[in-house]
Backbone as CSV, one residue per row, in Angstrom:
resi,resn,N_x,N_y,N_z,CA_x,CA_y,CA_z,C_x,C_y,C_z
1,MET,99.523,104.522,86.681,98.089,104.754,86.511,97.814,106.256,86.403
2,ARG,96.957,106.615,85.443,96.616,108.020,85.270,95.725,108.511,86.411
3,LEU,95.818,109.822,86.682,94.992,110.387,87.747,93.507,110.243,87.445
4,SER,93.147,110.264,86.168,91.742,110.106,85.803,91.212,108.725,86.182
5,GLU,92.104,107.737,86.285,91.715,106.395,86.709,91.826,106.234,88.217
6,LEU,92.849,106.838,88.797,93.093,106.701,90.231,92.102,107.507,91.054
7,GLY,91.791,108.729,90.589,90.877,109.594,91.322,91.562,110.328,92.466
8,GLU,90.906,111.368,92.952,91.477,112.184,94.019,91.699,111.382,95.294
9,PHE,90.681,110.627,95.726,90.815,109.854,96.961,91.885,108.783,96.822
10,GLY,91.927,108.158,95.634,92.939,107.136,95.400,94.344,107.697,95.435
11,LEU,94.529,108.901,94.893,95.841,109.545,94.920,96.267,109.820,96.360
12,LEU,95.366,110.374,97.153,95.698,110.663,98.548,96.022,109.385,99.319
13,ALA,95.262,108.326,99.034,95.529,107.057,99.718,96.911,106.521,99.355
14,GLU,97.294,106.656,98.088,98.604,106.169,97.661,99.730,106.990,98.281
15,LEU,99.558,108.306,98.336,100.570,109.157,98.968,100.704,108.823,100.451
16,GLU,99.571,108.572,101.096,99.625,108.214,102.514,100.297,106.853,102.703
17,ARG,99.974,105.897,101.826,100.575,104.568,101.927,102.093,104.632,101.827
18,ARG,102.597,105.555,101.010,104.040,105.695,100.825,104.693,106.589,101.883
19,GLY,103.899,107.061,102.819,104.448,107.889,103.883,104.788,109.301,103.463
20,LEU,104.173,109.775,102.362,104.498,111.102,101.836,103.523,112.180,102.308
21,VAL,102.389,111.783,102.846,101.469,112.711,103.501,100.992,112.043,104.776
22,ARG,100.489,112.863,105.703,99.974,112.324,106.942,98.849,113.220,107.437
23,ALA,98.246,112.824,108.537,97.205,113.623,109.192,96.024,113.892,108.269
24,LEU,95.510,112.813,107.624,94.340,112.950,106.771,93.049,112.584,107.500
25,ASP,93.094,112.587,108.818,91.926,112.213,109.620,91.012,113.386,109.948
26,ALA,91.269,114.551,109.362,90.412,115.717,109.606,90.406,116.577,108.353
27,GLU,89.575,117.611,108.362,89.455,118.487,107.200,90.607,119.481,107.076
28,GLY,91.570,119.397,107.962,92.738,120.263,107.921,93.804,119.730,108.845
29,VAL,94.812,120.543,109.069,95.923,120.156,109.931,95.654,120.664,111.344
30,VAL,95.841,119.789,112.320,95.636,120.149,113.721,97.003,120.232,114.390
31,LEU,97.340,121.421,114.904,98.624,121.652,115.554,98.424,121.800,117.067
32,ALA,99.481,122.143,117.748,99.413,122.303,119.205,98.525,123.475,119.600
33,ASP,98.005,123.407,120.807,97.197,124.491,121.392,95.947,124.808,120.583
34,GLY,95.421,123.811,119.869,94.171,124.000,119.152,94.266,124.762,117.851
35,VAL,95.478,125.061,117.377,95.639,125.760,116.101,95.329,124.794,114.954
36,VAL,94.516,125.241,114.003,94.166,124.419,112.844,94.377,125.222,111.567
37,LEU,94.747,124.521,110.497,94.970,125.153,109.204,94.307,124.317,108.117
38,THR,93.817,124.996,107.103,93.258,124.309,105.948,93.523,125.143,104.705
39,GLN,93.496,124.505,103.546,93.850,125.216,102.307,93.036,124.674,101.146
40,ASP,92.548,125.589,100.295,91.816,125.213,99.087,92.259,126.105,97.928
41,THR,92.139,125.574,96.731,92.536,126.281,95.522,91.378,126.310,94.539
42,LEU,91.106,127.476,93.974,90.102,127.635,92.927,90.815,127.996,91.626
43,VAL,90.535,127.240,90.568,91.221,127.405,89.285,90.213,127.809,88.219
44,GLU,90.543,128.860,87.476,89.687,129.320,86.384,89.491,128.206,85.360
45,GLY,88.244,128.019,84.949,87.939,126.986,83.977,87.650,125.631,84.591
46,VAL,88.028,125.444,85.861,87.744,124.198,86.578,86.695,124.437,87.654
47,HIS,86.945,125.438,88.501,86.035,125.742,89.603,85.154,126.963,89.349
48,PHE,85.509,127.782,88.397,84.723,128.977,88.109,85.028,129.475,86.695
49,ARG,84.109,130.283,86.169,84.329,130.998,84.908,83.978,132.453,85.136
50,LEU,84.839,133.337,84.710,84.627,134.762,84.955,83.429,135.312,84.184
51,GLU,82.962,134.581,83.163,81.738,135.014,82.464,80.520,134.880,83.382
52,TRP,80.617,134.013,84.387,79.486,133.736,85.259,79.682,134.276,86.664
53,THR,80.876,134.647,87.013,81.208,134.991,88.391,81.928,136.327,88.449
54,SER,81.462,137.235,89.283,82.171,138.500,89.456,83.419,138.276,90.299
55,TRP,84.372,139.185,90.208,85.585,139.064,91.014,85.253,139.132,92.498
56,ARG,84.266,139.933,92.841,83.893,140.038,94.264,83.294,138.720,94.765
57,ASP,82.387,138.134,93.965,81.814,136.847,94.354,82.886,135.764,94.423
58,LEU,83.855,135.817,93.507,84.943,134.843,93.535,85.747,134.958,94.819
59,GLY,86.021,136.193,95.244,86.744,136.384,96.493,85.985,135.832,97.682
60,TYR,84.687,136.112,97.714,83.879,135.592,98.821,83.899,134.069,98.836
61,LYS,83.736,133.451,97.660,83.697,131.995,97.613,85.043,131.390,97.992
62,ALA,86.144,132.017,97.564,87.468,131.506,97.919,87.654,131.484,99.429
63,ALA,87.149,132.513,100.104,87.198,132.515,101.566,86.248,131.487,102.143
64,ALA,85.028,131.420,101.600,83.983,130.575,102.170,84.336,129.097,102.124
65,VAL,84.950,128.629,101.034,85.233,127.197,100.943,86.295,126.783,101.972
66,ASN,87.196,127.703,102.296,88.181,127.421,103.343,87.556,127.511,104.726
67,LEU,86.700,128.482,104.932,86.042,128.612,106.231,85.098,127.443,106.480
68,SER,84.613,126.821,105.410,83.796,125.622,105.576,84.612,124.494,106.194
69,ASP,85.870,124.353,105.775,86.744,123.361,106.401,86.992,123.698,107.869
70,LEU,87.193,124.982,108.171,87.360,125.373,109.576,86.099,125.051,110.371
71,ALA,84.934,125.243,109.752,83.684,124.898,110.436,83.658,123.419,110.775
72,ALA,84.115,122.563,109.844,84.150,121.126,110.096,85.163,120.762,111.173
73,LEU,86.112,121.643,111.415,87.093,121.450,112.483,86.628,122.060,113.804
74,GLY,85.430,122.632,113.801,84.905,123.257,115.015,85.675,124.493,115.416
75,ALA,86.220,125.216,114.443,87.177,126.282,114.735,86.571,127.674,114.646
76,GLU,87.210,128.571,115.362,86.996,130.020,115.233,88.097,130.532,114.315
77,PRO,87.761,131.129,113.151,88.809,131.592,112.233,89.571,132.780,112.787
78,GLU,90.849,132.857,112.433,91.687,133.970,112.878,92.221,134.794,111.712
79,VAL,92.875,134.156,110.737,93.407,134.901,109.589,93.335,134.035,108.344
80,LEU,93.438,134.701,107.183,93.545,134.040,105.888,94.854,134.442,105.223
81,LEU,95.477,133.519,104.524,96.607,133.799,103.650,96.141,133.570,102.225
82,VAL,96.376,134.542,101.335,95.837,134.488,99.980,96.974,134.529,98.971
83,SER,97.015,133.526,98.090,97.981,133.509,96.998,97.234,133.565,95.675
84,LEU,97.721,134.423,94.770,97.087,134.624,93.474,98.076,134.353,92.355
85,ALA,97.594,133.666,91.312,98.311,133.576,90.046,97.369,134.153,88.995
86,LEU,97.828,135.148,88.239,96.947,135.820,87.299,97.732,136.432,86.150
87,ARG,97.009,136.798,85.104,97.629,137.342,83.902,98.168,138.744,84.184
88,PRO,99.330,139.094,83.637,99.891,140.436,83.881,98.986,141.574,83.402
89,GLU,98.171,141.317,82.370,97.299,142.371,81.841,96.020,142.557,82.653
90,THR,95.853,141.819,83.735,94.666,141.962,84.582,94.577,143.367,85.161
91,ASP,93.403,143.957,85.097,93.159,145.272,85.688,93.283,145.162,87.210
92,ALA,94.110,145.997,87.800,94.335,145.939,89.247,93.048,146.142,90.031
93,GLU,92.092,146.870,89.459,90.832,147.102,90.160,90.053,145.801,90.350
94,ARG,90.253,144.853,89.440,89.590,143.547,89.588,90.141,142.820,90.820
95,VAL,91.436,142.948,91.047,92.051,142.305,92.207,91.526,142.937,93.494
96,VAL,91.338,144.254,93.463,90.757,144.937,94.622,89.356,144.398,94.903
97,GLU,88.574,144.187,93.841,87.232,143.637,94.013,87.287,142.245,94.631
98,LEU,88.234,141.431,94.181,88.383,140.090,94.739,88.664,140.154,96.235
99,TYR,89.578,141.018,96.635,89.907,141.144,98.054,88.733,141.714,98.844
100,ALA,87.918,142.564,98.204,86.726,143.070,98.889,85.746,141.932,99.160
101,GLY,85.655,140.990,98.230,84.816,139.823,98.451,85.333,138.960,99.582
102,ILE,86.643,138.770,99.629,87.240,138.012,100.734,86.931,138.687,102.064
103,ALA,87.021,140.017,102.071,86.791,140.768,103.310,85.365,140.596,103.827
104,GLU,84.419,140.321,102.929,83.032,140.123,103.358,82.883,138.932,104.297
105,SER,83.843,138.020,104.271,83.779,136.872,105.181,83.983,137.288,106.627
106,GLY,84.557,138.474,106.848,84.813,138.954,108.193,86.115,138.473,108.787
107,VAL,86.925,137.753,108.009,88.202,137.237,108.496,89.324,138.002,107.794
108,PRO,90.268,138.575,108.540,91.309,139.405,107.921,92.308,138.590,107.111
109,VAL,92.841,139.223,106.060,93.934,138.650,105.277,95.252,139.112,105.883
110,ALA,96.150,138.165,106.147,97.390,138.488,106.852,98.636,138.201,106.029
111,GLY,98.479,137.875,104.738,99.655,137.602,103.912,99.291,136.752,102.722
112,GLY,100.320,136.270,102.034,100.100,135.442,100.852,101.195,135.653,99.827
113,ASP,100.860,135.461,98.553,101.846,135.557,97.485,101.126,135.853,96.186
114,THR,101.836,136.431,95.217,101.288,136.659,93.881,102.322,136.268,92.844
115,THR,101.830,135.789,91.700,102.704,135.477,90.579,101.876,135.532,89.309
116,GLN,102.519,135.497,88.161,101.780,135.547,86.905,101.508,134.144,86.385
117,ALA,100.412,134.021,85.633,100.025,132.745,85.051,99.085,133.019,83.886
118,GLU,98.811,131.987,83.105,97.940,132.142,81.947,96.462,132.050,82.309
119,SER,96.153,131.602,83.507,94.773,131.587,83.990,94.773,132.000,85.449
120,LEU,93.602,132.393,85.929,93.482,132.889,87.297,93.389,131.722,88.283
121,ILE,94.217,131.756,89.311,94.209,130.754,90.366,94.191,131.482,91.706
122,VAL,93.259,131.115,92.561,93.148,131.707,93.889,93.317,130.595,94.917
123,ALA,94.379,130.679,95.708,94.637,129.682,96.754,94.594,130.381,98.104
124,VAL,93.769,129.878,99.000,93.596,130.489,100.319,93.926,129.461,101.393
125,THR,94.706,129.900,102.365,94.954,129.107,103.572,94.252,129.793,104.728
126,ALA,93.442,129.037,105.447,92.716,129.576,106.597,93.323,129.043,107.883
127,VAL,93.518,129.937,108.839,94.090,129.588,110.134,93.053,129.891,111.208
128,GLY,92.849,128.943,112.098,91.890,129.153,113.174,92.307,128.422,114.432
129,ARG,91.386,128.405,115.391,91.669,127.744,116.666,90.405,127.000,117.109
130,SER,90.599,125.754,117.531,89.463,124.914,117.895,89.651,124.319,119.280
131,GLY,88.564,124.283,120.034,88.604,123.643,121.345,88.503,122.133,121.254
132,ARG,87.874,121.634,120.191,87.747,120.186,119.991,87.523,119.909,118.517
133,VAL,88.364,119.076,117.913,88.246,118.698,116.502,87.674,117.285,116.422
134,PRO,86.459,117.110,115.903,85.901,115.759,115.804,86.690,114.857,114.851
135,GLY,87.217,115.416,113.763,87.917,114.613,112.778,86.976,113.726,111.984
136,ARG,87.557,112.730,111.304,86.772,111.815,110.470,86.707,110.404,111.041
137,ALA,87.477,110.120,112.077,87.725,108.730,112.462,86.932,108.243,113.667
138,GLY,86.007,109.045,114.198,85.384,108.651,115.459,83.971,108.128,115.385
139,ALA,83.389,108.030,114.190,82.007,107.555,114.080,81.909,106.088,114.500
140,VAL,80.796,105.727,115.134,80.600,104.354,115.607,79.198,103.881,115.206
141,PRO,79.033,102.542,115.044,77.692,102.025,114.754,76.682,102.511,115.788
142,GLY,75.522,102.916,115.284,74.489,103.457,116.153,74.406,104.966,116.107
143,ASP,75.474,105.617,115.620,75.442,107.070,115.484,74.383,107.497,114.474
144,ALA,73.791,108.662,114.722,72.975,109.330,113.716,73.888,110.121,112.798
145,VAL,73.515,110.231,111.531,74.234,111.045,110.558,73.349,112.236,110.215
146,VAL,73.886,113.448,110.342,73.075,114.652,110.205,73.717,115.639,109.230
147,VAL,72.905,116.533,108.694,73.393,117.646,107.886,72.841,118.948,108.458
148,THR,73.525,120.048,108.138,73.141,121.343,108.697,72.211,122.154,107.806
149,GLY,71.959,121.697,106.575,71.098,122.477,105.706,70.799,121.754,104.413
150,PRO,69.999,122.379,103.527,69.566,121.727,102.293,70.699,121.595,101.275
151,LEU,70.606,120.560,100.459,71.624,120.260,99.464,71.087,120.460,98.049
152,GLY,72.007,120.639,97.121,71.651,120.694,95.707,71.560,122.062,95.102
153,GLY,71.486,123.108,95.933,71.324,124.454,95.393,72.507,124.911,94.568
154,ALA,73.726,124.623,95.026,74.921,125.073,94.308,75.041,124.402,92.949
155,ALA,74.853,123.073,92.919,74.958,122.354,91.651,73.861,122.779,90.683
156,ALA,72.654,123.002,91.208,71.569,123.476,90.349,71.863,124.881,89.833
157,GLY,72.437,125.739,90.699,72.809,127.079,90.263,73.852,127.062,89.170
158,LEU,74.824,126.153,89.272,75.825,126.017,88.215,75.174,125.573,86.909
159,HIS,74.235,124.653,87.009,73.516,124.203,85.813,72.749,125.363,85.175
160,VAL,72.141,126.182,85.996,71.419,127.357,85.494,72.363,128.259,84.696
161,LEU,73.543,128.516,85.245,74.511,129.370,84.554,75.012,128.716,83.277
162,ARG,75.321,127.437,83.351,75.879,126.734,82.186,74.875,126.687,81.030
163,GLU,73.600,126.501,81.380,72.572,126.363,80.344,71.910,127.687,79.972
164,GLY,72.298,128.772,80.637,71.719,130.073,80.328,70.251,130.188,80.696
165,LEU,69.845,129.524,81.757,68.449,129.566,82.186,68.168,130.850,82.958
166,ARG,66.898,131.199,83.023,66.474,132.413,83.731,65.516,132.047,84.861
167,GLY,65.441,132.953,85.845,64.408,132.812,86.863,64.792,132.016,88.088
168,PHE,66.111,131.771,88.308,66.526,131.016,89.493,67.635,131.758,90.248
169,PRO,67.419,133.021,90.610,68.489,133.796,91.244,68.955,133.219,92.574
170,GLU,68.037,132.593,93.321,68.412,132.055,94.621,69.365,130.864,94.479
171,LEU,69.228,130.105,93.403,70.124,128.973,93.171,71.481,129.447,92.663
172,VAL,71.483,130.437,91.803,72.750,131.018,91.347,73.519,131.595,92.532
173,ALA,72.801,132.272,93.429,73.445,132.831,94.626,74.034,131.729,95.492
174,ARG,73.355,130.593,95.559,73.867,129.479,96.368,75.178,128.940,95.780
175,HIS,75.287,128.966,94.462,76.532,128.540,93.809,77.650,129.558,94.034
176,ARG,77.325,130.828,93.903,78.358,131.866,93.988,78.758,132.181,95.424
177,ARG,77.823,132.030,96.357,78.081,132.448,97.742,77.631,131.359,98.713
178,PRO,78.496,130.399,98.961,78.141,129.298,99.867,77.876,129.818,101.273
179,PRO,77.117,129.058,102.064,76.846,129.475,103.444,78.084,129.311,104.318
180,LEU,78.154,130.093,105.367,79.202,129.946,106.379,78.575,129.281,107.601
181,ARG,78.999,128.065,107.904,78.410,127.298,109.005,79.363,127.240,110.200
182,LEU,80.044,128.317,110.476,81.024,128.341,111.561,80.373,128.172,112.931
183,VAL,79.265,128.837,113.148,78.574,128.714,114.444,78.072,127.288,114.632
184,GLU,77.441,126.739,113.583,76.950,125.365,113.661,78.106,124.379,113.862
185,GLY,79.236,124.658,113.210,80.381,123.774,113.355,80.903,123.723,114.775
186,ARG,80.990,124.872,115.427,81.476,124.880,116.809,80.487,124.202,117.743
187,ARG,79.198,124.362,117.470,78.192,123.719,118.309,78.244,122.196,118.151
188,LEU,78.334,121.726,116.917,78.393,120.292,116.665,79.694,119.681,117.173
189,ALA,80.788,120.434,117.053,82.104,119.896,117.425,82.180,119.506,118.891
190,ARG,81.342,120.098,119.717,81.386,119.762,121.148,80.980,118.312,121.403
191,VAL,80.161,117.733,120.508,79.639,116.389,120.776,79.820,115.418,119.608
192,ALA,80.099,115.912,118.406,80.172,115.030,117.232,81.319,114.039,117.362
193,HIS,81.082,112.827,116.890,82.134,111.812,116.847,82.983,111.956,115.588
194,ALA,82.399,112.502,114.520,83.112,112.759,113.266,82.361,113.855,112.521
195,MET,83.097,114.647,111.725,82.446,115.728,110.986,83.292,116.138,109.791
196,VAL,82.624,116.364,108.649,83.264,116.869,107.434,82.367,117.936,106.836
197,ASP,82.918,118.695,105.889,82.064,119.616,105.148,81.713,118.977,103.807
198,LEU,80.566,119.358,103.267,80.058,118.746,102.045,80.501,119.548,100.829
199,SER,81.715,119.275,100.388,82.252,119.932,99.201,82.180,119.034,97.981
200,ASP,82.362,117.728,98.156,82.447,116.798,97.027,81.190,115.964,96.824
201,GLY,80.124,116.264,97.546,78.902,115.481,97.444,78.727,114.612,98.669
202,ILE,77.485,114.389,99.059,77.219,113.720,100.325,77.776,112.303,100.357
203,ALA,77.747,111.582,99.230,78.261,110.211,99.226,79.775,110.191,99.375
204,GLY,80.464,111.027,98.601,81.919,111.054,98.673,82.428,111.519,100.018
205,ASP,81.787,112.520,100.585,82.240,113.031,101.874,81.871,112.078,103.011
206,ALA,80.711,111.415,102.900,80.372,110.393,103.888,81.367,109.241,103.834
207,ALA,81.864,108.940,102.630,82.837,107.857,102.485,84.127,108.144,103.243
208,ARG,84.478,109.409,103.383,85.684,109.755,104.144,85.509,109.375,105.611
209,ILE,84.320,109.646,106.136,84.063,109.251,107.521,84.017,107.730,107.636
210,ALA,83.316,107.077,106.710,83.183,105.624,106.777,84.542,104.944,106.736
211,GLU,85.402,105.391,105.819,86.716,104.754,105.688,87.554,104.951,106.945
212,ARG,87.634,106.196,107.421,88.492,106.493,108.568,87.937,105.908,109.860
213,SER,86.620,105.803,109.965,86.007,105.309,111.195,85.846,103.794,111.202
214,GLY,85.999,103.170,110.031,85.824,101.727,109.978,84.394,101.298,110.194
215,CYS,83.458,102.049,109.596,82.049,101.697,109.734,81.348,101.902,108.394
216,ARG,80.084,101.545,108.343,79.260,101.739,107.150,78.289,102.878,107.430
217,ILE,78.143,103.775,106.467,77.176,104.864,106.606,76.006,104.586,105.674
218,VAL,74.837,104.507,106.265,73.606,104.257,105.521,72.847,105.575,105.403
219,LEU,72.760,106.094,104.189,72.027,107.328,103.947,70.593,107.012,103.538
220,GLU,69.682,107.851,103.940,68.272,107.702,103.591,67.887,108.874,102.697
221,PRO,67.965,108.683,101.363,67.757,109.808,100.434,66.467,110.584,100.668
222,ASP,65.408,109.912,101.062,64.129,110.613,101.261,64.179,111.596,102.426
223,ARG,65.167,111.429,103.317,65.271,112.326,104.471,66.259,113.461,104.237
224,ILE,66.990,113.416,103.142,68.003,114.446,102.869,67.303,115.709,102.373
225,PRO,67.466,116.842,103.057,66.782,118.070,102.634,67.340,118.589,101.312
226,ARG,66.463,119.025,100.444,66.856,119.534,99.125,66.571,121.042,99.069
227,ALA,67.427,121.755,98.368,67.203,123.188,98.179,65.926,123.398,97.377
228,PRO,65.137,124.416,97.713,63.897,124.670,96.984,64.139,124.901,95.500
229,ARG,63.247,124.362,94.687,63.143,124.603,93.251,64.186,123.877,92.406
230,ILE,65.042,123.060,92.997,66.039,122.398,92.147,65.386,121.457,91.144
231,GLU,64.227,120.898,91.481,63.555,119.998,90.552,62.999,120.745,89.343
232,GLU,62.852,122.071,89.452,62.385,122.865,88.316,63.495,123.134,87.311
233,VAL,64.739,122.992,87.729,65.877,123.292,86.856,66.107,122.168,85.860
234,ALA,66.161,120.941,86.341,66.366,119.767,85.488,66.127,118.520,86.318
235,ASP,65.884,117.418,85.634,65.681,116.140,86.320,67.041,115.487,86.554
236,LEU,67.806,116.086,87.468,69.145,115.617,87.790,69.294,115.558,89.310
237,PRO,70.131,114.664,89.818,70.304,114.544,91.276,71.272,115.598,91.814
238,PHE,70.877,116.852,91.732,71.759,117.947,92.148,72.218,117.790,93.592
239,TRP,71.388,117.195,94.435,71.692,117.072,95.863,72.856,116.130,96.122
240,THR,73.305,115.386,95.113,74.462,114.494,95.271,75.757,115.099,94.741
241,MET,75.701,116.265,94.100,76.804,116.732,93.261,77.841,117.605,93.954
242,GLY,77.594,118.009,95.186,78.627,118.716,95.932,78.552,120.222,95.859
243,GLU,79.561,120.856,96.472,79.692,122.309,96.578,78.595,122.938,97.428
244,ASP,77.969,122.159,98.299,76.944,122.718,99.181,77.555,123.414,100.389
245,TYR,78.702,122.923,100.855,79.419,123.487,102.006,78.552,123.554,103.257
246,GLU,77.627,122.586,103.365,76.982,122.302,104.634,77.904,121.348,105.398
247,LEU,77.527,121.001,106.616,78.316,120.068,107.409,77.591,118.739,107.522
248,LEU,78.370,117.657,107.503,77.869,116.309,107.711,78.545,115.762,108.956
249,ALA,77.757,115.305,109.918,78.331,114.867,111.192,77.708,113.553,111.638
250,ALA,78.505,112.780,112.389,78.026,111.566,113.042,78.064,111.815,114.546
251,LEU,76.972,111.559,115.220,76.882,111.828,116.652,75.812,110.949,117.262
252,ALA,75.776,110.895,118.578,74.775,110.090,119.265,73.376,110.588,118.916
253,PRO,72.413,109.686,118.717,71.050,110.117,118.375,70.464,111.122,119.361
254,ALA,70.753,110.960,120.642,70.214,111.900,121.630,70.767,113.302,121.412
255,ASP,72.047,113.403,121.042,72.632,114.716,120.771,72.052,115.315,119.501
256,ALA,71.794,114.486,118.501,71.185,114.980,117.265,69.811,115.562,117.544
257,GLU,69.044,114.890,118.382,67.705,115.391,118.731,67.801,116.675,119.538
258,ARG,68.738,116.725,120.456,68.884,117.916,121.303,69.317,119.133,120.501
259,LEU,70.182,118.935,119.495,70.685,120.046,118.697,69.752,120.420,117.556
260,ASP,68.688,119.630,117.359,67.678,119.930,116.339,68.303,120.055,114.949
261,VAL,69.120,119.050,114.573,69.693,118.986,113.230,68.980,117.885,112.449
262,THR,69.097,117.921,111.134,68.360,117.001,110.277,69.079,115.664,110.156
263,VAL,68.443,114.610,110.619,69.015,113.265,110.523,68.758,112.722,109.116
264,VAL,69.831,112.264,108.452,69.715,111.768,107.077,70.204,110.329,106.941
265,GLY,70.561,109.687,108.064,71.038,108.320,108.002,71.632,107.893,109.325
266,HIS,72.376,106.789,109.274,72.984,106.278,110.503,74.245,105.500,110.176
267,CYS,75.033,105.244,111.198,76.237,104.428,111.066,75.926,103.008,111.508
268,ALA,76.531,102.043,110.795,76.294,100.638,111.096,77.604,99.869,110.971
269,GLU,77.584,98.598,111.353,78.738,97.736,111.155,78.992,97.561,109.659
270,GLY,80.252,97.411,109.290,80.587,97.192,107.888,81.472,98.283,107.337
271,GLU,81.347,98.547,106.044,82.183,99.554,105.392,81.431,100.190,104.235
272,GLY,81.929,101.321,103.783,81.352,101.979,102.619,80.127,102.806,102.934
273,VAL,79.445,103.214,101.862,78.268,104.086,101.959,77.131,103.458,101.177
274,GLU,75.947,103.473,101.740,74.728,103.045,101.060,73.772,104.215,100.954
275,PRO,73.036,104.317,99.818,73.131,103.525,98.601,74.489,103.706,97.918
276,ALA,74.913,102.686,97.195,76.249,102.693,96.603,76.327,103.449,95.283
277,ASP,75.183,103.858,94.730,75.187,104.459,93.395,75.084,105.978,93.412
278,LEU,75.353,106.616,94.549,75.295,108.075,94.615,76.613,108.651,94.121
279,ALA,76.576,109.392,93.032,77.795,109.965,92.463,78.140,111.264,93.177
280,GLY,79.385,111.682,93.050,79.837,112.949,93.622,80.927,113.544,92.762
281,TRP,81.627,114.527,93.303,82.683,115.222,92.570,84.031,114.595,92.872
282,ASP,84.828,114.406,91.819,86.223,113.984,91.967,87.050,114.871,91.062
283,SER,88.084,115.493,91.608,88.858,116.489,90.875,89.494,115.942,89.600
284,PHE,89.784,114.643,89.553,90.527,114.090,88.434,89.705,113.219,87.501
285,ARG,88.459,112.937,87.863,87.647,112.072,87.016,86.618,112.884,86.283
286,PRO,86.504,112.705,84.961,85.499,113.453,84.183,84.106,113.075,84.611
287,ARG,83.208,114.042,84.558,81.824,113.793,84.941,80.978,113.635,83.695
288,GLY,80.046,112.689,83.767,79.186,112.443,82.634,78.030,113.402,82.570
């Protein structure tokens, strides 16, 4: 079966079924003494275009998407490892700009690798330490489902860039520079039964919790906060499309009220995610 038919989640499930990967119950790897690791890769032409993104913004985003996983692990970041594949004719000053963007995250770079390639690839591994990792498998019926901030700004910002629209700088910034929810992640991790970051869209990421926890997640679209002005960009469901890098957590309703986070649904008996027609991002499936 082709990857375009199997999809990213299907591929991971097949690898796990064959015993070739393990520990998919959290947004990263959990080691002894609270050490956690996570890794993400940004590929030119797939995740970014240099016509729309400065090298400095690219560096910041490469760090931010990894730190978002650490936030979902309830972790305090310690170091980043950065690997680059790039064209030999690349101006070295551009690479300096990229590293300056990474440095804006406030987390030091402690190593990595470089090699040549026909397109730019930035792979970052983030290392941190967590006192408690909620993971994906602990949600139970009756839990509230919450998010840490508004959705849709990143996808709308990408649409603005792709279509050459003017007048939406705040949405473009949301696409280029995702929020860092590390403080919120550590606060939620103390009580959350399950937690993920919203990289692939709220439905797809909620499905990870639902599958691992053996429950059904019921989302209430009218309660999901939307980034301001996305409806002015186009009549599209940007809030479902991913790259928001907010956190999605399942926790007791009393804890949700105490922490003053936005409730967007609940966990129930059953399986899957409702509504069932919310699309999201899949690395291997073309988007319409």
